[in-house]
Structure formats: C-alpha cells, structure tokens
PDB file with one MODEL, atoms N, CA, C and O in Angstrom:
MODEL        1
ATOM      1  N   MET A   1      28.591   5.175 -13.598  1.00  0.00           N
ATOM      2  CA  MET A   1      28.052   6.371 -14.196  1.00  0.00           C
ATOM      3  C   MET A   1      28.190   7.492 -13.178  1.00  0.00           C
ATOM      4  O   MET A   1      27.898   7.309 -11.996  1.00  0.00           O
ATOM      5  N   SER A   2      28.632   8.637 -13.637  1.00  0.00           N
ATOM      6  CA  SER A   2      28.781   9.766 -12.717  1.00  0.00           C
ATOM      7  C   SER A   2      27.444  10.477 -12.538  1.00  0.00           C
ATOM      8  O   SER A   2      26.520  10.307 -13.334  1.00  0.00           O
ATOM      9  N   LEU A   3      27.363  11.260 -11.496  1.00  0.00           N
ATOM     10  CA  LEU A   3      26.166  12.052 -11.235  1.00  0.00           C
ATOM     11  C   LEU A   3      25.912  13.013 -12.401  1.00  0.00           C
ATOM     12  O   LEU A   3      24.765  13.226 -12.792  1.00  0.00           O
ATOM     13  N   ARG A   4      26.978  13.589 -12.953  1.00  0.00           N
ATOM     14  CA  ARG A   4      26.842  14.489 -14.106  1.00  0.00           C
ATOM     15  C   ARG A   4      26.257  13.747 -15.307  1.00  0.00           C
ATOM     16  O   ARG A   4      25.345  14.250 -15.962  1.00  0.00           O
ATOM     17  N   ASP A   5      26.777  12.554 -15.599  1.00  0.00           N
ATOM     18  CA  ASP A   5      26.277  11.775 -16.733  1.00  0.00           C
ATOM     19  C   ASP A   5      24.818  11.390 -16.534  1.00  0.00           C
ATOM     20  O   ASP A   5      24.023  11.432 -17.473  1.00  0.00           O
ATOM     21  N   MET A   6      24.473  11.019 -15.316  1.00  0.00           N
ATOM     22  CA  MET A   6      23.097  10.631 -15.028  1.00  0.00           C
ATOM     23  C   MET A   6      22.144  11.803 -15.264  1.00  0.00           C
ATOM     24  O   MET A   6      21.054  11.622 -15.806  1.00  0.00           O
ATOM     25  N   LYS A   7      22.554  12.989 -14.859  1.00  0.00           N
ATOM     26  CA  LYS A   7      21.712  14.173 -15.072  1.00  0.00           C
ATOM     27  C   LYS A   7      21.528  14.439 -16.559  1.00  0.00           C
ATOM     28  O   LYS A   7      20.414  14.710 -17.009  1.00  0.00           O
ATOM     29  N   ILE A   8      22.609  14.364 -17.322  1.00  0.00           N
ATOM     30  CA  ILE A   8      22.535  14.640 -18.760  1.00  0.00           C
ATOM     31  C   ILE A   8      21.608  13.649 -19.461  1.00  0.00           C
ATOM     32  O   ILE A   8      20.793  14.044 -20.294  1.00  0.00           O
ATOM     33  N   VAL A   9      21.730  12.370 -19.128  1.00  0.00           N
ATOM     34  CA  VAL A   9      20.979  11.330 -19.831  1.00  0.00           C
ATOM     35  C   VAL A   9      19.553  11.181 -19.315  1.00  0.00           C
ATOM     36  O   VAL A   9      18.612  11.099 -20.104  1.00  0.00           O
ATOM     37  N   PHE A  10      19.390  11.145 -17.995  1.00  0.00           N
ATOM     38  CA  PHE A  10      18.092  10.794 -17.426  1.00  0.00           C
ATOM     39  C   PHE A  10      17.320  11.960 -16.822  1.00  0.00           C
ATOM     40  O   PHE A  10      16.093  11.903 -16.746  1.00  0.00           O
ATOM     41  N   ARG A  11      17.999  13.009 -16.392  1.00  0.00           N
ATOM     42  CA  ARG A  11      17.336  14.092 -15.666  1.00  0.00           C
ATOM     43  C   ARG A  11      17.763  15.474 -16.171  1.00  0.00           C
ATOM     44  O   ARG A  11      18.303  16.259 -15.391  1.00  0.00           O
ATOM     45  N   PRO A  12      17.538  15.795 -17.443  1.00  0.00           N
ATOM     46  CA  PRO A  12      17.988  17.100 -17.939  1.00  0.00           C
ATOM     47  C   PRO A  12      17.354  18.275 -17.197  1.00  0.00           C
ATOM     48  O   PRO A  12      17.942  19.355 -17.145  1.00  0.00           O
ATOM     49  N   ALA A  13      16.167  18.085 -16.622  1.00  0.00           N
ATOM     50  CA  ALA A  13      15.505  19.166 -15.873  1.00  0.00           C
ATOM     51  C   ALA A  13      15.988  19.233 -14.424  1.00  0.00           C
ATOM     52  O   ALA A  13      15.602  20.142 -13.688  1.00  0.00           O
ATOM     53  N   GLY A  14      16.818  18.291 -14.009  1.00  0.00           N
ATOM     54  CA  GLY A  14      17.339  18.282 -12.637  1.00  0.00           C
ATOM     55  C   GLY A  14      16.763  17.142 -11.812  1.00  0.00           C
ATOM     56  O   GLY A  14      15.818  16.471 -12.226  1.00  0.00           O
ATOM     57  N   PHE A  15      17.348  16.936 -10.641  1.00  0.00           N
ATOM     58  CA  PHE A  15      16.939  15.866  -9.738  1.00  0.00           C
ATOM     59  C   PHE A  15      15.906  16.382  -8.748  1.00  0.00           C
ATOM     60  O   PHE A  15      15.818  17.584  -8.494  1.00  0.00           O
ATOM     61  N   ASP A  16      15.123  15.454  -8.191  1.00  0.00           N
ATOM     62  CA  ASP A  16      14.171  15.888  -7.169  1.00  0.00           C
ATOM     63  C   ASP A  16      14.896  16.098  -5.841  1.00  0.00           C
ATOM     64  O   ASP A  16      16.016  15.627  -5.646  1.00  0.00           O
ATOM     65  N   GLU A  17      14.244  16.804  -4.950  1.00  0.00           N
ATOM     66  CA  GLU A  17      14.871  17.224  -3.694  1.00  0.00           C
ATOM     67  C   GLU A  17      15.328  16.047  -2.839  1.00  0.00           C
ATOM     68  O   GLU A  17      16.404  16.103  -2.244  1.00  0.00           O
ATOM     69  N   ASP A  18      14.532  14.985  -2.767  1.00  0.00           N
ATOM     70  CA  ASP A  18      14.908  13.828  -1.945  1.00  0.00           C
ATOM     71  C   ASP A  18      16.180  13.158  -2.466  1.00  0.00           C
ATOM     72  O   ASP A  18      17.028  12.735  -1.680  1.00  0.00           O
ATOM     73  N   PHE A  19      16.312  13.060  -3.784  1.00  0.00           N
ATOM     74  CA  PHE A  19      17.518  12.467  -4.365  1.00  0.00           C
ATOM     75  C   PHE A  19      18.742  13.304  -4.019  1.00  0.00           C
ATOM     76  O   PHE A  19      19.776  12.765  -3.626  1.00  0.00           O
ATOM     77  N   VAL A  20      18.624  14.620  -4.166  1.00  0.00           N
ATOM     78  CA  VAL A  20      19.747  15.519  -3.873  1.00  0.00           C
ATOM     79  C   VAL A  20      20.119  15.432  -2.400  1.00  0.00           C
ATOM     80  O   VAL A  20      21.300  15.380  -2.060  1.00  0.00           O
ATOM     81  N   ARG A  21      19.123  15.416  -1.530  1.00  0.00           N
ATOM     82  CA  ARG A  21      19.378  15.313  -0.092  1.00  0.00           C
ATOM     83  C   ARG A  21      20.140  14.019   0.219  1.00  0.00           C
ATOM     84  O   ARG A  21      21.104  14.035   0.985  1.00  0.00           O
ATOM     85  N   GLY A  22      19.709  12.907  -0.371  1.00  0.00           N
ATOM     86  CA  GLY A  22      20.384  11.629  -0.149  1.00  0.00           C
ATOM     87  C   GLY A  22      21.801  11.614  -0.700  1.00  0.00           C
ATOM     88  O   GLY A  22      22.712  11.082  -0.066  1.00  0.00           O
ATOM     89  N   ALA A  23      21.990  12.201  -1.885  1.00  0.00           N
ATOM     90  CA  ALA A  23      23.327  12.248  -2.490  1.00  0.00           C
ATOM     91  C   ALA A  23      24.276  13.086  -1.646  1.00  0.00           C
ATOM     92  O   ALA A  23      25.434  12.713  -1.458  1.00  0.00           O
ATOM     93  N   ILE A  24      23.792  14.215  -1.135  1.00  0.00           N
ATOM     94  CA  ILE A  24      24.636  15.069  -0.291  1.00  0.00           C
ATOM     95  C   ILE A  24      24.972  14.361   1.016  1.00  0.00           C
ATOM     96  O   ILE A  24      26.102  14.448   1.495  1.00  0.00           O
ATOM     97  N   PHE A  25      24.001  13.662   1.595  1.00  0.00           N
ATOM     98  CA  PHE A  25      24.250  12.909   2.827  1.00  0.00           C
ATOM     99  C   PHE A  25      25.352  11.880   2.600  1.00  0.00           C
ATOM    100  O   PHE A  25      26.282  11.774   3.400  1.00  0.00           O
ATOM    101  N   GLU A  26      25.249  11.117   1.504  1.00  0.00           N
ATOM    102  CA  GLU A  26      26.261  10.103   1.197  1.00  0.00           C
ATOM    103  C   GLU A  26      27.626  10.743   0.956  1.00  0.00           C
ATOM    104  O   GLU A  26      28.642  10.236   1.431  1.00  0.00           O
ATOM    105  N   LEU A  27      27.654  11.851   0.223  1.00  0.00           N
ATOM    106  CA  LEU A  27      28.908  12.547  -0.054  1.00  0.00           C
ATOM    107  C   LEU A  27      29.577  12.999   1.242  1.00  0.00           C
ATOM    108  O   LEU A  27      30.778  12.799   1.423  1.00  0.00           O
ATOM    109  N   LEU A  28      28.809  13.603   2.139  1.00  0.00           N
ATOM    110  CA  LEU A  28      29.379  14.071   3.402  1.00  0.00           C
ATOM    111  C   LEU A  28      29.871  12.905   4.255  1.00  0.00           C
ATOM    112  O   LEU A  28      30.899  13.013   4.924  1.00  0.00           O
ATOM    113  N   HIS A  29      29.141  11.795   4.233  1.00  0.00           N
ATOM    114  CA  HIS A  29      29.548  10.596   4.970  1.00  0.00           C
ATOM    115  C   HIS A  29      30.889  10.074   4.431  1.00  0.00           C
ATOM    116  O   HIS A  29      31.781   9.726   5.205  1.00  0.00           O
ATOM    117  N   ILE A  30      31.020  10.024   3.119  1.00  0.00           N
ATOM    118  CA  ILE A  30      32.257   9.541   2.492  1.00  0.00           C
ATOM    119  C   ILE A  30      33.419  10.483   2.776  1.00  0.00           C
ATOM    120  O   ILE A  30      34.517  10.037   3.109  1.00  0.00           O
ATOM    121  N   LEU A  31      33.179  11.794   2.646  1.00  0.00           N
ATOM    122  CA  LEU A  31      34.245  12.762   2.919  1.00  0.00           C
ATOM    123  C   LEU A  31      34.685  12.697   4.377  1.00  0.00           C
ATOM    124  O   LEU A  31      35.873  12.814   4.675  1.00  0.00           O
ATOM    125  N   ASP A  32      33.728  12.510   5.289  1.00  0.00           N
ATOM    126  CA  ASP A  32      34.077  12.368   6.705  1.00  0.00           C
ATOM    127  C   ASP A  32      34.962  11.144   6.912  1.00  0.00           C
ATOM    128  O   ASP A  32      35.935  11.201   7.665  1.00  0.00           O
ATOM    129  N   PHE A  33      34.629  10.037   6.250  1.00  0.00           N
ATOM    130  CA  PHE A  33      35.446   8.830   6.352  1.00  0.00           C
ATOM    131  C   PHE A  33      36.865   9.097   5.846  1.00  0.00           C
ATOM    132  O   PHE A  33      37.840   8.722   6.498  1.00  0.00           O
ATOM    133  N   LEU A  34      36.979   9.745   4.683  1.00  0.00           N
ATOM    134  CA  LEU A  34      38.309  10.045   4.137  1.00  0.00           C
ATOM    135  C   LEU A  34      39.118  10.923   5.080  1.00  0.00           C
ATOM    136  O   LEU A  34      40.308  10.687   5.288  1.00  0.00           O
ATOM    137  N   HIS A  35      38.474  11.932   5.649  1.00  0.00           N
ATOM    138  CA  HIS A  35      39.182  12.860   6.539  1.00  0.00           C
ATOM    139  C   HIS A  35      39.576  12.185   7.847  1.00  0.00           C
ATOM    140  O   HIS A  35      40.693  12.362   8.334  1.00  0.00           O
ATOM    141  N   THR A  36      38.654  11.410   8.413  1.00  0.00           N
ATOM    142  CA  THR A  36      38.872  10.801   9.721  1.00  0.00           C
ATOM    143  C   THR A  36      39.816   9.608   9.663  1.00  0.00           C
ATOM    144  O   THR A  36      40.757   9.529  10.453  1.00  0.00           O
ATOM    145  N   ASN A  37      39.583   8.690   8.751  1.00  0.00           N
ATOM    146  CA  ASN A  37      40.345   7.440   8.712  1.00  0.00           C
ATOM    147  C   ASN A  37      41.543   7.482   7.773  1.00  0.00           C
ATOM    148  O   ASN A  37      42.577   6.875   8.053  1.00  0.00           O
ATOM    149  N   GLY A  38      41.410   8.180   6.686  1.00  0.00           N
ATOM    150  CA  GLY A  38      42.489   8.184   5.706  1.00  0.00           C
ATOM    151  C   GLY A  38      43.349   9.422   5.759  1.00  0.00           C
ATOM    152  O   GLY A  38      44.349   9.529   5.050  1.00  0.00           O
ATOM    153  N   GLU A  39      42.951  10.367   6.615  1.00  0.00           N
ATOM    154  CA  GLU A  39      43.652  11.651   6.702  1.00  0.00           C
ATOM    155  C   GLU A  39      43.879  12.210   5.296  1.00  0.00           C
ATOM    156  O   GLU A  39      44.971  12.662   4.952  1.00  0.00           O
ATOM    157  N   THR A  40      42.815  12.163   4.499  1.00  0.00           N
ATOM    158  CA  THR A  40      42.856  12.584   3.104  1.00  0.00           C
ATOM    159  C   THR A  40      41.863  13.710   2.881  1.00  0.00           C
ATOM    160  O   THR A  40      40.766  13.702   3.440  1.00  0.00           O
ATOM    161  N   VAL A  41      42.249  14.673   2.068  1.00  0.00           N
ATOM    162  CA  VAL A  41      41.351  15.757   1.682  1.00  0.00           C
ATOM    163  C   VAL A  41      41.127  15.656   0.180  1.00  0.00           C
ATOM    164  O   VAL A  41      42.081  15.671  -0.596  1.00  0.00           O
ATOM    165  N   HIS A  42      39.870  15.552  -0.227  1.00  0.00           N
ATOM    166  CA  HIS A  42      39.532  15.488  -1.650  1.00  0.00           C
ATOM    167  C   HIS A  42      39.353  16.919  -2.138  1.00  0.00           C
ATOM    168  O   HIS A  42      38.478  17.636  -1.653  1.00  0.00           O
ATOM    169  N   THR A  43      40.166  17.335  -3.083  1.00  0.00           N
ATOM    170  CA  THR A  43      40.151  18.736  -3.516  1.00  0.00           C
ATOM    171  C   THR A  43      39.431  18.957  -4.840  1.00  0.00           C
ATOM    172  O   THR A  43      39.465  20.064  -5.377  1.00  0.00           O
ATOM    173  N   ASP A  44      38.781  17.929  -5.378  1.00  0.00           N
ATOM    174  CA  ASP A  44      38.131  18.075  -6.679  1.00  0.00           C
ATOM    175  C   ASP A  44      36.758  17.411  -6.672  1.00  0.00           C
ATOM    176  O   ASP A  44      36.480  16.533  -7.489  1.00  0.00           O
ATOM    177  N   VAL A  45      35.905  17.835  -5.745  1.00  0.00           N
ATOM    178  CA  VAL A  45      34.564  17.260  -5.640  1.00  0.00           C
ATOM    179  C   VAL A  45      33.643  17.994  -6.614  1.00  0.00           C
ATOM    180  O   VAL A  45      33.450  19.205  -6.508  1.00  0.00           O
ATOM    181  N   HIS A  46      33.081  17.248  -7.559  1.00  0.00           N
ATOM    182  CA  HIS A  46      32.091  17.799  -8.488  1.00  0.00           C
ATOM    183  C   HIS A  46      31.274  16.634  -9.045  1.00  0.00           C
ATOM    184  O   HIS A  46      31.693  15.484  -8.921  1.00  0.00           O
ATOM    185  N   PRO A  47      30.123  16.902  -9.653  1.00  0.00           N
ATOM    186  CA  PRO A  47      29.249  15.822 -10.118  1.00  0.00           C
ATOM    187  C   PRO A  47      29.917  14.820 -11.056  1.00  0.00           C
ATOM    188  O   PRO A  47      29.517  13.656 -11.086  1.00  0.00           O
ATOM    189  N   GLY A  48      30.916  15.237 -11.816  1.00  0.00           N
ATOM    190  CA  GLY A  48      31.609  14.307 -12.710  1.00  0.00           C
ATOM    191  C   GLY A  48      32.470  13.302 -11.971  1.00  0.00           C
ATOM    192  O   GLY A  48      32.843  12.273 -12.536  1.00  0.00           O
ATOM    193  N   ASN A  49      32.795  13.588 -10.698  1.00  0.00           N
ATOM    194  CA  ASN A  49      33.616  12.681  -9.884  1.00  0.00           C
ATOM    195  C   ASN A  49      32.788  11.856  -8.905  1.00  0.00           C
ATOM    196  O   ASN A  49      33.341  11.044  -8.163  1.00  0.00           O
ATOM    197  N   MET A  50      31.493  12.049  -8.894  1.00  0.00           N
ATOM    198  CA  MET A  50      30.628  11.298  -7.984  1.00  0.00           C
ATOM    199  C   MET A  50      30.019  10.131  -8.755  1.00  0.00           C
ATOM    200  O   MET A  50      29.116  10.318  -9.571  1.00  0.00           O
ATOM    201  N   LEU A  51      30.520   8.926  -8.491  1.00  0.00           N
ATOM    202  CA  LEU A  51      30.070   7.749  -9.220  1.00  0.00           C
ATOM    203  C   LEU A  51      28.876   7.113  -8.534  1.00  0.00           C
ATOM    204  O   LEU A  51      28.816   7.035  -7.307  1.00  0.00           O
ATOM    205  N   LEU A  52      27.927   6.658  -9.340  1.00  0.00           N
ATOM    206  CA  LEU A  52      26.706   6.046  -8.839  1.00  0.00           C
ATOM    207  C   LEU A  52      26.631   4.605  -9.308  1.00  0.00           C
ATOM    208  O   LEU A  52      27.067   4.272 -10.410  1.00  0.00           O
ATOM    209  N   GLY A  53      26.082   3.766  -8.469  1.00  0.00           N
ATOM    210  CA  GLY A  53      25.830   2.383  -8.841  1.00  0.00           C
ATOM    211  C   GLY A  53      24.346   2.192  -9.086  1.00  0.00           C
ATOM    212  O   GLY A  53      23.549   3.098  -8.843  1.00  0.00           O
ATOM    213  N   ALA A  54      23.979   1.027  -9.561  1.00  0.00           N
ATOM    214  CA  ALA A  54      22.571   0.733  -9.815  1.00  0.00           C
ATOM    215  C   ALA A  54      22.284  -0.707  -9.438  1.00  0.00           C
ATOM    216  O   ALA A  54      23.082  -1.605  -9.710  1.00  0.00           O
ATOM    217  N   HIS A  55      21.137  -0.917  -8.809  1.00  0.00           N
ATOM    218  CA  HIS A  55      20.718  -2.282  -8.473  1.00  0.00           C
ATOM    219  C   HIS A  55      20.186  -2.997  -9.715  1.00  0.00           C
ATOM    220  O   HIS A  55      20.238  -4.223  -9.807  1.00  0.00           O
ATOM    221  N   ASP A  56      19.672  -2.211 -10.669  1.00  0.00           N
ATOM    222  CA  ASP A  56      19.085  -2.764 -11.885  1.00  0.00           C
ATOM    223  C   ASP A  56      19.777  -2.126 -13.092  1.00  0.00           C
ATOM    224  O   ASP A  56      19.549  -0.953 -13.386  1.00  0.00           O
ATOM    225  N   ASN A  57      20.607  -2.880 -13.781  1.00  0.00           N
ATOM    226  CA  ASN A  57      21.378  -2.341 -14.905  1.00  0.00           C
ATOM    227  C   ASN A  57      20.535  -1.990 -16.124  1.00  0.00           C
ATOM    228  O   ASN A  57      21.047  -1.376 -17.060  1.00  0.00           O
ATOM    229  N   THR A  58      19.252  -2.364 -16.138  1.00  0.00           N
ATOM    230  CA  THR A  58      18.423  -2.052 -17.305  1.00  0.00           C
ATOM    231  C   THR A  58      18.203  -0.553 -17.459  1.00  0.00           C
ATOM    232  O   THR A  58      17.832  -0.101 -18.542  1.00  0.00           O
ATOM    233  N   ILE A  59      18.423   0.230 -16.404  1.00  0.00           N
ATOM    234  CA  ILE A  59      18.254   1.679 -16.537  1.00  0.00           C
ATOM    235  C   ILE A  59      19.292   2.270 -17.481  1.00  0.00           C
ATOM    236  O   ILE A  59      19.108   3.375 -17.993  1.00  0.00           O
ATOM    237  N   PHE A  60      20.377   1.545 -17.714  1.00  0.00           N
ATOM    238  CA  PHE A  60      21.414   2.044 -18.609  1.00  0.00           C
ATOM    239  C   PHE A  60      21.100   1.766 -20.078  1.00  0.00           C
ATOM    240  O   PHE A  60      21.848   2.183 -20.962  1.00  0.00           O
ATOM    241  N   GLN A  61      19.998   1.066 -20.342  1.00  0.00           N
ATOM    242  CA  GLN A  61      19.622   0.749 -21.717  1.00  0.00           C
ATOM    243  C   GLN A  61      19.414   2.027 -22.531  1.00  0.00           C
ATOM    244  O   GLN A  61      19.814   2.085 -23.694  1.00  0.00           O
ATOM    245  N   LYS A  62      18.797   3.046 -21.941  1.00  0.00           N
ATOM    246  CA  LYS A  62      18.579   4.313 -22.644  1.00  0.00           C
ATOM    247  C   LYS A  62      19.920   4.934 -23.049  1.00  0.00           C
ATOM    248  O   LYS A  62      20.061   5.455 -24.155  1.00  0.00           O
ATOM    249  N   LEU A  63      20.894   4.873 -22.151  1.00  0.00           N
ATOM    250  CA  LEU A  63      22.224   5.403 -22.441  1.00  0.00           C
ATOM    251  C   LEU A  63      22.874   4.632 -23.590  1.00  0.00           C
ATOM    252  O   LEU A  63      23.476   5.232 -24.480  1.00  0.00           O
ATOM    253  N   GLU A  64      22.753   3.310 -23.569  1.00  0.00           N
ATOM    254  CA  GLU A  64      23.325   2.481 -24.632  1.00  0.00           C
ATOM    255  C   GLU A  64      22.681   2.795 -25.979  1.00  0.00           C
ATOM    256  O   GLU A  64      23.373   2.921 -26.989  1.00  0.00           O
ATOM    257  N   GLU A  65      21.354   2.919 -25.989  1.00  0.00           N
ATOM    258  CA  GLU A  65      20.647   3.221 -27.231  1.00  0.00           C
ATOM    259  C   GLU A  65      21.072   4.579 -27.784  1.00  0.00           C
ATOM    260  O   GLU A  65      21.252   4.734 -28.992  1.00  0.00           O
ATOM    261  N   LYS A  66      21.232   5.554 -26.901  1.00  0.00           N
ATOM    262  CA  LYS A  66      21.657   6.890 -27.323  1.00  0.00           C
ATOM    263  C   LYS A  66      23.064   6.843 -27.925  1.00  0.00           C
ATOM    264  O   LYS A  66      23.331   7.506 -28.927  1.00  0.00           O
ATOM    265  N   GLU A  67      23.956   6.070 -27.323  1.00  0.00           N
ATOM    266  CA  GLU A  67      25.332   5.967 -27.821  1.00  0.00           C
ATOM    267  C   GLU A  67      25.374   5.268 -29.184  1.00  0.00           C
ATOM    268  O   GLU A  67      26.132   5.676 -30.064  1.00  0.00           O
ATOM    269  N   PHE A  68      24.565   4.219 -29.362  1.00  0.00           N
ATOM    270  CA  PHE A  68      24.532   3.533 -30.658  1.00  0.00           C
ATOM    271  C   PHE A  68      23.938   4.425 -31.744  1.00  0.00           C
ATOM    272  O   PHE A  68      24.402   4.405 -32.884  1.00  0.00           O
ATOM    273  N   ALA A  69      22.915   5.207 -31.399  1.00  0.00           N
ATOM    274  CA  ALA A  69      22.258   6.079 -32.373  1.00  0.00           C
ATOM    275  C   ALA A  69      23.139   7.262 -32.763  1.00  0.00           C
ATOM    276  O   ALA A  69      23.144   7.689 -33.918  1.00  0.00           O
ATOM    277  N   SER A  70      23.887   7.790 -31.787  1.00  0.00           N
ATOM    278  CA  SER A  70      24.724   8.964 -32.036  1.00  0.00           C
ATOM    279  C   SER A  70      26.011   8.826 -31.232  1.00  0.00           C
ATOM    280  O   SER A  70      26.121   9.395 -30.146  1.00  0.00           O
ATOM    281  N   PRO A  71      26.988   8.078 -31.750  1.00  0.00           N
ATOM    282  CA  PRO A  71      28.217   7.817 -30.988  1.00  0.00           C
ATOM    283  C   PRO A  71      28.990   9.093 -30.650  1.00  0.00           C
ATOM    284  O   PRO A  71      28.995  10.060 -31.411  1.00  0.00           O
ATOM    285  N   ILE A  72      29.638   9.065 -29.496  1.00  0.00           N
ATOM    286  CA  ILE A  72      30.500  10.167 -29.088  1.00  0.00           C
ATOM    287  C   ILE A  72      31.705  10.184 -30.021  1.00  0.00           C
ATOM    288  O   ILE A  72      32.312   9.139 -30.255  1.00  0.00           O
ATOM    289  N   PRO A  73      32.066  11.359 -30.564  1.00  0.00           N
ATOM    290  CA  PRO A  73      33.237  11.425 -31.443  1.00  0.00           C
ATOM    291  C   PRO A  73      34.502  10.955 -30.718  1.00  0.00           C
ATOM    292  O   PRO A  73      34.721  11.289 -29.554  1.00  0.00           O
ATOM    293  N   CYS A  74      35.319  10.185 -31.413  1.00  0.00           N
ATOM    294  CA  CYS A  74      36.561   9.702 -30.816  1.00  0.00           C
ATOM    295  C   CYS A  74      37.615   9.522 -31.903  1.00  0.00           C
ATOM    296  O   CYS A  74      37.313   9.542 -33.096  1.00  0.00           O
ATOM    297  N   LYS A  75      38.839   9.348 -31.468  1.00  0.00           N
ATOM    298  CA  LYS A  75      39.949   9.097 -32.390  1.00  0.00           C
ATOM    299  C   LYS A  75      40.937   8.176 -31.698  1.00  0.00           C
ATOM    300  O   LYS A  75      40.856   7.962 -30.488  1.00  0.00           O
ATOM    301  N   GLN A  76      41.863   7.638 -32.460  1.00  0.00           N
ATOM    302  CA  GLN A  76      42.920   6.795 -31.918  1.00  0.00           C
ATOM    303  C   GLN A  76      44.187   7.632 -31.800  1.00  0.00           C
ATOM    304  O   GLN A  76      44.556   8.338 -32.739  1.00  0.00           O
ATOM    305  N   ASP A  77      44.860   7.557 -30.644  1.00  0.00           N
ATOM    306  CA  ASP A  77      46.145   8.246 -30.539  1.00  0.00           C
ATOM    307  C   ASP A  77      47.241   7.348 -31.116  1.00  0.00           C
ATOM    308  O   ASP A  77      46.950   6.258 -31.609  1.00  0.00           O
ATOM    309  N   LEU A  78      48.476   7.788 -31.060  1.00  0.00           N
ATOM    310  CA  LEU A  78      49.578   7.048 -31.680  1.00  0.00           C
ATOM    311  C   LEU A  78      49.797   5.669 -31.078  1.00  0.00           C
ATOM    312  O   LEU A  78      50.318   4.776 -31.746  1.00  0.00           O
ATOM    313  N   SER A  79      49.401   5.487 -29.814  1.00  0.00           N
ATOM    314  CA  SER A  79      49.584   4.182 -29.172  1.00  0.00           C
ATOM    315  C   SER A  79      48.408   3.242 -29.441  1.00  0.00           C
ATOM    316  O   SER A  79      48.433   2.085 -29.020  1.00  0.00           O
ATOM    317  N   GLY A  80      47.374   3.733 -30.142  1.00  0.00           N
ATOM    318  CA  GLY A  80      46.206   2.907 -30.421  1.00  0.00           C
ATOM    319  C   GLY A  80      45.091   3.063 -29.407  1.00  0.00           C
ATOM    320  O   GLY A  80      44.044   2.426 -29.529  1.00  0.00           O
ATOM    321  N   ARG A  81      45.303   3.897 -28.414  1.00  0.00           N
ATOM    322  CA  ARG A  81      44.306   4.128 -27.369  1.00  0.00           C
ATOM    323  C   ARG A  81      43.180   5.003 -27.916  1.00  0.00           C
ATOM    324  O   ARG A  81      43.440   5.939 -28.673  1.00  0.00           O
ATOM    325  N   THR A  82      41.939   4.713 -27.544  1.00  0.00           N
ATOM    326  CA  THR A  82      40.795   5.514 -27.964  1.00  0.00           C
ATOM    327  C   THR A  82      40.691   6.748 -27.084  1.00  0.00           C
ATOM    328  O   THR A  82      40.709   6.653 -25.857  1.00  0.00           O
ATOM    329  N   VAL A  83      40.581   7.911 -27.725  1.00  0.00           N
ATOM    330  CA  VAL A  83      40.428   9.179 -27.015  1.00  0.00           C
ATOM    331  C   VAL A  83      39.074   9.748 -27.410  1.00  0.00           C
ATOM    332  O   VAL A  83      38.817   9.983 -28.590  1.00  0.00           O
ATOM    333  N   TYR A  84      38.202   9.971 -26.421  1.00  0.00           N
ATOM    334  CA  TYR A  84      36.877  10.516 -26.682  1.00  0.00           C
ATOM    335  C   TYR A  84      36.938  12.030 -26.683  1.00  0.00           C
ATOM    336  O   TYR A  84      37.541  12.635 -25.797  1.00  0.00           O
ATOM    337  N   LEU A  85      36.315  12.639 -27.679  1.00  0.00           N
ATOM    338  CA  LEU A  85      36.344  14.086 -27.858  1.00  0.00           C
ATOM    339  C   LEU A  85      35.036  14.662 -27.318  1.00  0.00           C
ATOM    340  O   LEU A  85      34.052  14.780 -28.049  1.00  0.00           O
ATOM    341  N   LEU A  86      35.033  15.012 -26.057  1.00  0.00           N
ATOM    342  CA  LEU A  86      33.803  15.508 -25.432  1.00  0.00           C
ATOM    343  C   LEU A  86      33.686  16.987 -25.525  1.00  0.00           C
ATOM    344  O   LEU A  86      32.708  17.561 -25.046  1.00  0.00           O
TER     345      LEU A  86
ENDMDL
END
C-alpha cells in the first residue's frame, strides 16, 4: 500500500507529526543508500511511490470492505488485461 493510498483510506485528515517524522527519516535513509551505494538518483519521489508494509494485515480489512462495497471502475483492454480507471 502506498503512503497516498493509506492517507486516502485511513487518514483523510492527515497523519500525525510522529508518523510523518518517521516516514521522512526512512525516506532520507533509503535515498542516501541509493545515492551512496547504487549511484542512483530517484527523480519521482511522491506519496504514491512510497510503499508501506504492515506487521498486521488486518488493518487492510477496511480497504477490502470499501472495495467490495464500491469497486474501482475498470475495463479490459484488447489483451485481456484489467485497466483501473482512477
């Protein structure tokens, strides 16, 4: 789940300061690793590209219930692949 998705589903009013501080610390640590060890520059850093993990998958139950109640519009392309219309 991305940071953007988590905000939309669980925190529409925004995150608390400690969470943001921790997320920024982790982001800077990761970017430093990429720059130092991989000689890589990430040019598209935004909340939709910041993936989060969870120790307890039950927090995603709310997201699942929301998707079942009101599915995201989608269609099939010519190859049969599902394309979500966000």
